[in-house]
C-alpha positions as CSV (number, residue, x, y, z in Angstrom):
1,M,0.0,0.0,0.0
2,K,2.8,2.4,0.9
3,K,4.5,1.8,-2.4
4,I,1.3,2.5,-4.3
5,N,0.7,5.7,-2.4
6,I,4.3,6.9,-3.1
7,Y,4.0,6.2,-6.8
8,S,0.6,7.9,-6.9
9,A,2.1,10.9,-5.2
10,I,5.0,11.1,-7.7
11,L,2.6,10.9,-10.6
12,L,0.4,13.6,-9.2
13,I,3.3,15.9,-8.6
14,S,4.6,15.3,-12.1
15,L,1.2,16.0,-13.6
16,L,0.8,19.2,-11.5
17,T,4.4,20.4,-12.4
18,T,3.8,19.8,-16.1
19,G,0.6,21.6,-15.8
20,V,2.2,24.6,-14.1
21,F,5.0,24.7,-16.7
22,T,2.6,24.4,-19.6
23,S,0.4,27.1,-18.0
24,C,3.3,29.5,-17.6
25,V,4.4,29.0,-21.2
26,Q,0.8,29.5,-22.3
27,D,0.5,32.6,-20.2
28,L,3.7,34.0,-21.7
29,M,2.6,33.3,-25.2
30,D,-0.8,34.8,-24.5
31,N,0.8,37.9,-23.1
32,I,2.9,38.4,-26.2
33,G,-0.1,37.7,-28.3
34,K,-2.2,40.3,-26.5
35,A,0.7,42.8,-26.1
36,G,0.2,46.3,-27.4
37,V,1.7,48.0,-30.4
38,L,5.5,48.0,-30.9
39,N,6.8,51.1,-29.0
40,L,10.3,52.7,-29.0
41,T,11.6,55.1,-26.3
42,A,14.9,57.1,-26.3
43,S,16.8,57.7,-23.0
44,K,17.3,61.3,-24.1
45,T,15.6,63.5,-26.6
46,S,18.5,66.0,-26.6
47,V,22.2,65.4,-26.1
48,E,25.4,67.4,-26.5
49,L,28.4,65.1,-27.4
50,N,31.9,65.6,-25.8
51,Q,35.0,63.9,-27.0
52,K,36.3,63.5,-23.5
53,N,33.5,60.9,-23.1
54,S,33.9,59.3,-26.5
55,S,33.7,55.7,-25.2
56,N,30.7,56.4,-22.9
57,E,27.0,55.9,-23.7
58,A,25.4,58.8,-25.5
59,I,21.8,57.5,-25.8
60,N,20.1,54.1,-25.5
61,L,16.9,53.0,-27.3
62,T,14.5,50.6,-25.7
63,W,11.4,49.0,-27.1
64,T,8.4,46.9,-26.1
65,T,7.9,43.3,-27.3
66,G,5.1,44.2,-29.6
67,S,2.5,41.6,-30.5
68,N,2.8,38.3,-32.4
69,R,-0.9,38.7,-33.2
70,R,-1.8,35.5,-31.3
71,T,0.2,33.4,-33.7
72,G,2.5,32.0,-31.1
73,A,5.4,32.9,-33.4
74,S,8.8,34.3,-32.2
75,I,9.8,38.0,-32.9
76,S,13.1,39.5,-33.9
77,Y,14.0,43.2,-34.1
78,L,15.9,45.7,-36.3
79,V,16.9,49.1,-35.0
80,Q,17.4,52.0,-37.4
81,I,18.7,55.6,-36.8
82,D,19.2,58.3,-39.4
83,K,19.3,62.0,-40.0
84,K,15.8,63.5,-40.1
85,G,14.6,63.9,-43.6
86,N,16.5,61.0,-45.0
87,N,13.5,58.6,-44.7
88,F,16.1,56.1,-43.3
89,S,17.9,55.9,-46.7
90,K,21.3,56.3,-44.9
91,A,20.3,54.7,-41.7
92,I,22.6,52.8,-39.3
93,T,20.7,49.4,-39.1
94,E,21.4,47.0,-36.3
95,D,20.0,43.5,-36.3
96,M,19.2,42.8,-32.6
97,G,17.8,39.3,-33.1
98,K,15.3,37.8,-30.6
99,G,14.7,38.6,-27.0
100,I,16.8,41.9,-26.9
101,Y,15.0,45.1,-26.2
102,I,17.8,47.8,-25.9
103,K,20.5,49.3,-28.1
104,S,23.1,51.8,-27.0
105,F,25.2,54.2,-29.0
106,T,28.5,55.6,-27.7
107,V,29.5,59.3,-28.0
108,G,32.3,58.5,-30.4
109,T,30.1,56.3,-32.7
110,L,27.3,58.8,-32.8
111,N,29.6,61.7,-33.5
112,D,31.5,59.9,-36.3
113,S,28.2,59.1,-37.9
114,L,26.9,62.6,-37.6
115,L,30.0,64.1,-39.3
116,T,30.9,61.5,-41.9
117,R,27.7,59.6,-42.6
118,W,25.1,62.3,-42.4
119,G,27.1,65.4,-43.2
120,G,26.5,67.2,-39.9
121,V,28.3,70.3,-38.8
122,A,30.4,70.2,-35.7
123,G,29.0,72.4,-32.9
124,T,25.5,72.5,-34.2
125,A,22.4,70.4,-33.3
126,T,21.2,67.8,-35.8
127,K,17.8,66.1,-35.7
128,L,18.0,62.3,-35.8
129,E,15.1,59.8,-36.2
130,A,15.0,56.3,-34.8
131,R,12.6,53.4,-35.2
132,V,12.4,49.7,-34.5
133,I,11.1,47.1,-37.0
134,S,9.9,43.7,-35.7
135,T,9.6,40.5,-37.8
136,I,7.0,38.1,-36.6
137,Y,7.9,34.6,-37.8
138,S,4.4,33.4,-38.6
139,T,3.5,31.8,-41.9
140,P,3.9,34.0,-43.8
141,A,6.2,36.3,-41.8
142,V,5.0,39.8,-41.2
143,N,6.5,43.1,-39.9
144,D,5.5,45.8,-37.6
145,T,7.2,49.2,-37.3
146,S,7.2,51.5,-34.3
147,A,6.5,55.2,-34.3
148,V,9.5,57.3,-35.1
149,V,11.4,59.0,-32.2
150,T,13.2,62.2,-32.8
151,I,16.5,63.1,-31.0
152,S,18.5,66.3,-31.2
153,V,22.2,65.7,-31.1
154,T,25.0,68.3,-31.0
155,S,28.3,67.0,-32.4
156,Y,31.9,68.1,-31.9
157,Q,34.9,68.5,-34.1
158,P,37.2,65.7,-33.0
159,V,40.8,66.5,-32.2
160,S,43.7,64.4,-33.6
161,K,43.8,60.7,-32.5
162,T,47.7,60.8,-32.8
163,L,50.3,63.2,-31.6
164,Y,54.1,63.4,-32.1
165,I,57.0,65.4,-30.7
166,I,59.6,66.8,-33.1
167,G,62.6,69.1,-32.6
168,D,66.2,69.2,-31.6
169,A,65.1,68.6,-28.0
170,S,63.7,65.2,-29.2
171,P,65.9,62.2,-29.5
172,K,64.7,61.9,-33.1
173,G,65.4,65.5,-34.1
174,W,63.5,67.3,-36.8
175,N,62.8,64.2,-38.9
176,A,58.9,64.3,-39.3
177,D,58.9,60.8,-40.7
178,N,60.6,59.4,-37.6
179,A,59.0,61.7,-34.9
180,L,58.3,60.2,-31.4
181,S,54.7,59.4,-30.6
182,L,52.9,60.5,-27.5
183,T,50.6,57.9,-25.9
184,P,46.8,58.6,-25.8
185,Q,45.2,58.1,-22.4
186,S,41.8,56.8,-21.3
187,D,40.5,60.3,-22.2
188,P,41.6,60.2,-25.9
189,T,42.1,63.9,-26.0
190,I,45.0,63.7,-23.5
191,F,48.5,62.5,-24.6
192,V,51.6,61.7,-22.6
193,Y,55.3,61.4,-23.4
194,Q,57.8,60.2,-20.9
195,G,61.4,60.0,-21.9
196,A,64.7,61.8,-22.4
197,L,64.8,65.3,-23.9
198,N,67.9,67.2,-25.0
199,V,68.6,70.9,-24.7
200,G,66.7,72.5,-27.5
201,S,63.2,73.2,-28.7
202,F,60.2,71.1,-29.8
203,K,56.6,71.3,-31.1
204,L,53.9,68.7,-31.7
205,L,52.7,67.2,-35.0
206,T,49.4,65.5,-35.6
207,T,50.4,63.3,-38.5
208,L,53.7,61.4,-39.0
209,G,55.6,62.8,-41.9
210,Q,53.6,66.1,-42.1
211,F,54.7,69.4,-40.6
212,L,51.1,70.7,-40.6
213,P,48.9,70.9,-38.7
214,S,51.0,71.3,-35.6
215,Y,50.5,72.4,-32.0
216,N,52.9,75.1,-31.0
217,K,53.6,77.2,-28.0
218,G,50.7,79.5,-27.2
219,A,50.5,82.5,-24.9
220,D,52.9,80.9,-22.4
221,D,54.7,77.6,-21.6
222,S,51.4,76.1,-20.4
223,H,49.3,76.6,-23.5
224,L,49.1,75.4,-27.0
225,V,47.9,76.9,-30.3
226,L,46.9,75.0,-33.4
227,R,48.9,76.0,-36.4
228,T,47.5,75.1,-39.8
229,L,49.3,77.5,-42.2
230,D,53.0,78.2,-42.9
231,S,52.2,81.9,-42.5
232,Q,51.2,81.5,-38.9
233,A,53.7,82.0,-36.0
234,D,55.9,78.9,-35.4
235,D,56.7,79.4,-31.7
236,K,58.2,76.4,-30.0
237,F,58.7,75.1,-26.4
238,S,62.2,75.1,-25.0
239,I,64.2,72.6,-22.9
240,T,67.1,74.0,-21.0
241,E,68.3,70.8,-19.2
242,A,68.9,67.4,-20.7
243,T,67.1,64.9,-18.5
244,V,63.9,62.8,-18.4
245,Y,60.6,64.6,-18.7
246,K,56.9,63.8,-18.6
247,I,54.9,65.8,-21.1
248,T,51.1,65.9,-20.7
249,V,49.0,67.5,-23.4
250,S,45.2,68.2,-23.5
251,L,44.2,69.0,-27.0
252,L,40.7,70.0,-26.0
253,D,41.9,72.4,-23.3
254,L,44.9,73.4,-25.4
255,T,47.2,73.0,-22.3
256,I,50.6,71.4,-21.8
257,T,52.8,70.5,-18.8
258,V,56.5,69.7,-19.1
259,A,57.9,68.3,-15.9
260,K,61.2,66.7,-14.9
261,V,60.7,63.2,-13.5
262,D,63.0,60.9,-11.5
263,L,62.4,58.0,-13.9
264,P,64.4,56.3,-16.7
265,A,63.9,57.4,-20.3
266,Y,62.7,53.9,-21.2
267,N,60.5,51.3,-19.4
268,T,61.4,48.5,-21.9
269,I,64.9,47.4,-23.1
270,Y,65.6,44.3,-25.2
271,M,68.7,42.3,-26.1
272,V,69.7,41.1,-29.6
273,G,72.8,39.3,-31.0
274,D,74.2,35.9,-31.8
275,A,75.0,35.5,-28.1
276,A,71.4,36.3,-27.1
277,P,68.6,33.6,-26.9
278,N,66.8,34.8,-30.0
279,G,69.8,35.8,-32.1
280,W,69.5,38.9,-34.3
281,D,65.7,38.5,-34.7
282,I,64.9,42.0,-33.5
283,G,61.2,41.5,-33.8
284,N,61.6,38.7,-31.3
285,A,64.3,40.4,-29.2
286,T,64.7,39.2,-25.6
287,P,63.1,41.6,-23.1
288,L,65.1,42.6,-20.0
289,V,63.4,42.8,-16.6
290,Q,62.9,46.2,-15.0
291,N,63.7,46.2,-11.3
292,A,60.5,46.8,-9.3
293,S,62.2,48.9,-6.6
294,N,64.7,50.7,-8.8
295,P,63.3,51.4,-12.3
296,F,66.7,52.5,-13.6
297,L,68.0,48.9,-13.4
298,F,67.2,46.3,-16.1
299,S,68.5,42.8,-16.0
300,Y,68.6,39.5,-17.9
301,T,69.3,36.1,-16.2
302,G,69.8,33.1,-18.4
303,V,71.9,31.3,-21.0
304,M,74.2,33.3,-23.3
305,K,76.0,31.7,-26.2
306,A,79.5,32.7,-27.4
307,G,79.0,35.7,-29.7
308,Q,78.0,39.4,-29.6
309,F,75.1,41.4,-28.3
310,K,73.6,44.9,-27.7
311,F,70.4,46.4,-26.4
312,P,67.6,48.1,-28.5
313,V,64.9,50.0,-26.8
314,N,62.1,48.5,-28.9
315,R,61.5,45.7,-31.5
316,N,61.2,47.9,-34.6
317,S,62.2,45.8,-37.5
318,D,63.8,48.7,-39.4
319,W,66.7,48.8,-36.9
320,G,66.3,52.6,-36.7
321,Q,65.6,52.7,-32.9
322,D,68.0,53.9,-30.2
323,M,70.2,51.2,-28.6
324,F,72.5,50.9,-25.7
325,E,75.9,50.0,-27.0
326,R,79.4,49.3,-25.7
327,V,81.9,51.9,-24.3
328,D,83.9,49.2,-22.5
329,D,83.1,46.0,-20.5
330,T,81.5,48.0,-17.7
331,H,80.1,51.1,-19.4
332,M,77.6,51.8,-22.2
333,Y,76.2,54.8,-24.2
334,L,72.9,55.5,-25.9
335,H,73.4,55.2,-29.6
336,Q,70.9,57.4,-31.5
337,G,68.9,55.5,-34.1
338,G,70.0,56.3,-37.6
339,T,73.4,57.5,-36.7
340,S,76.7,55.7,-37.4
341,G,78.2,53.3,-34.9
342,D,77.7,49.6,-34.0
343,D,79.6,48.8,-30.8
344,K,78.8,45.5,-29.2
345,W,79.8,43.3,-26.3
346,T,81.3,39.9,-26.7
347,I,80.6,36.7,-24.8
348,A,83.7,34.5,-25.0
349,K,82.2,31.4,-23.4
350,K,78.7,29.9,-23.3
351,G,77.3,30.0,-19.8
352,F,74.5,31.1,-17.5
353,Y,74.8,34.9,-17.1
354,T,73.3,37.8,-15.1
355,I,73.6,41.0,-17.1
356,T,72.5,44.3,-15.4
357,L,72.1,47.7,-17.0
358,N,72.1,50.8,-14.8
359,L,70.5,53.8,-16.7
360,L,71.5,56.2,-13.9
361,D,75.3,56.0,-14.6
362,N,75.2,54.0,-17.9
363,S,77.1,51.1,-16.3
364,I,76.7,47.4,-17.2
365,S,77.7,44.3,-15.3
366,I,78.2,40.9,-17.0
367,Y,78.5,38.0,-14.6
368,R,78.8,34.3,-15.5
369,E,77.2,32.3,-12.8
370,K,79.0,29.8,-10.6
371,L,77.4,26.9,-8.8
372,Y,78.0,25.6,-5.3
373,M,76.8,22.6,-3.2
374,V,75.7,22.4,0.4
375,G,74.0,19.8,2.6
376,D,74.6,17.2,5.3
377,A,75.4,14.8,2.4
378,T,78.4,16.9,1.5
379,P,81.9,17.1,3.2
380,I,81.2,20.7,4.4
381,G,77.6,20.1,5.7
382,W,75.3,23.1,5.8
383,T,78.0,25.8,6.2
384,I,77.0,27.8,3.2
385,T,80.0,30.3,3.6
386,N,82.2,27.2,2.9
387,A,80.0,25.7,0.2
388,I,81.7,23.4,-2.3
389,E,82.4,25.3,-5.6
390,M,81.6,22.9,-8.4
391,T,83.9,22.6,-11.4
392,E,82.8,24.5,-14.5
393,D,83.1,22.7,-17.9
394,G,85.9,24.0,-20.1
395,T,83.8,25.0,-23.1
396,N,80.2,25.1,-21.7
397,G,79.8,27.3,-18.7
398,C,76.3,25.9,-18.1
399,I,77.7,22.5,-17.0
400,F,79.1,21.9,-13.5
401,T,80.5,18.8,-11.9
402,Y,81.6,17.5,-8.5
403,N,83.5,14.2,-8.1
404,G,84.2,13.2,-4.5
405,P,82.9,11.8,-1.3
406,M,79.3,12.0,-0.1
407,V,77.5,10.6,2.9
408,A,73.9,9.7,3.5
409,G,71.9,12.9,3.7
410,A,70.5,15.8,1.6
411,F,72.0,18.5,-0.7
412,K,71.1,21.4,-3.0
413,F,72.9,24.0,-5.1
414,P,73.2,27.7,-4.1
415,V,74.7,30.1,-6.7
416,N,76.9,31.9,-4.2
417,R,78.2,31.7,-0.6
418,D,75.9,34.4,0.8
419,S,75.5,33.6,4.5
420,S,72.0,35.1,4.6
421,W,70.7,32.1,2.6
422,G,68.7,34.6,0.5
423,Q,70.3,33.7,-2.8
424,D,68.8,31.8,-5.6
425,M,69.4,28.0,-5.6
426,Y,68.8,25.0,-7.8
427,M,66.5,22.6,-6.1
428,R,65.0,19.2,-6.8
429,T,62.1,18.6,-9.3
430,D,62.9,14.9,-9.4
431,D,66.0,12.7,-9.2
432,T,67.2,13.9,-12.7
433,H,65.7,17.4,-13.0
434,M,65.9,20.7,-11.1
435,Y,64.4,24.2,-11.0
436,R,65.7,27.6,-10.0
437,H,64.4,28.5,-6.6
438,I,64.1,32.3,-6.2
439,G,65.8,33.6,-3.1
440,G,63.4,34.4,-0.3
441,Q,60.6,32.0,-1.4
442,S,59.5,29.2,1.0
443,D,60.1,26.1,-1.0
444,D,63.0,23.9,0.0
445,N,63.3,20.7,-2.1
446,K,66.5,18.7,-1.8
447,W,68.1,15.6,-3.3
448,T,69.0,12.6,-1.0
449,I,72.0,10.4,-0.9
450,S,71.2,7.0,0.7
451,A,74.6,5.4,0.7
452,E,78.1,6.7,1.6
453,G,80.7,6.7,-1.2
454,N,82.3,8.7,-4.0
455,Y,79.9,10.3,-6.4
456,L,80.0,12.0,-9.8
457,I,77.4,14.8,-9.8
458,T,76.7,16.8,-13.0
459,A,74.3,19.7,-13.1
460,N,73.3,21.5,-16.4
461,L,71.8,25.0,-15.9
462,E,70.6,25.2,-19.5
463,T,68.7,21.9,-19.6
464,L,67.9,21.9,-15.9
465,S,69.1,18.3,-15.8
466,L,71.0,16.5,-13.0
467,S,72.8,13.2,-12.7
468,F,74.6,11.7,-9.6
469,T,76.3,8.3,-9.9
470,K,78.1,6.4,-7.2
471,Q,81.6,5.5,-8.4
């Protein structure tokens, strides 16, 4: 009896649930079937566009579902917006598909359409018309069109999307084809340049390779003026001290700030050469790492082959960029792109190197790494200041060996004898592989010797492989 009652209850719940679901679907279809006419609404009927907000929403259009005329058919929607009087002959048409009832237009999109698509005049109000067209997928399909909504939109004349610095104060000089670009900010009317400037003068170009239009010095050192004709004054900004500057330009406000900053001229430096990991492929040049606490220091740690190398400041394939090149083994200079000179450093022996550039004093250090061994399995135990220096291979400085006595215990490989234990070390991945532990991190994985005896231990810093064999 109990089983029959349970099954009956399940069947009853199933029937009731199916009935509720069917009822809900039917109610939804009835509501769409009985819905009113298709209706469109604009979030604003008047809007003044501003380039500072070019990525923000200018207006959004929303619409009702409209009716499927009790056919039970689905409905899709097209949104159209055009200049008033065009009868939607030059309309922007967006296919919104099914189940979507809103469409937004950004400030930049609407302004570009006003000026280029519909021939609007910057600074004046233009009447736009919008409508939504529904397609009811009955048999046959039919359409409904909403009433037209009118929106008044005032456009702006956009300022340049690009800006370049030119002059004898610039590292690129007066070559308009090779002028340095400023970086647009989240507000696209504001541009920033941070880098070295020489003693001299500069102005700003809007188009690479063209001297006009340009932004020149205005009423004072804080203001710009747009120059469009050769006959207009060609006043320039002056730099009296060669150092690193941050230039911030607002083209809408026609303002400029030029400030000295305690930062390096570059935040990226690369390495190329047959000694470098990626050879002379400058488009794939090896990046150096900028020091987080001292941004003037850039370093590379890794394998270098026998050969030559130098340091470009970007990956331009034309080789016309600035590069840091050799004065001697401990000093460098900034070679100006396009000028003569090709001074490189030489690596005599393959090995694992740490190379550090200091942009404050133009110094360079080139250090080929050594490898040491510590542990209670070794003859010196855990006394790191007396760590065993392993023997470097005669031709490949990435390979190190130890041949001598070991006892039962553990061992690992520091890269120096720093008593603070804060140095990098090579630690155990498995019995035949290792990884570079970064000094200060918490991991501490060691190899284990189980039987006393003489061992040949070989570590390869390039392949991260290890072998230890009892003799």
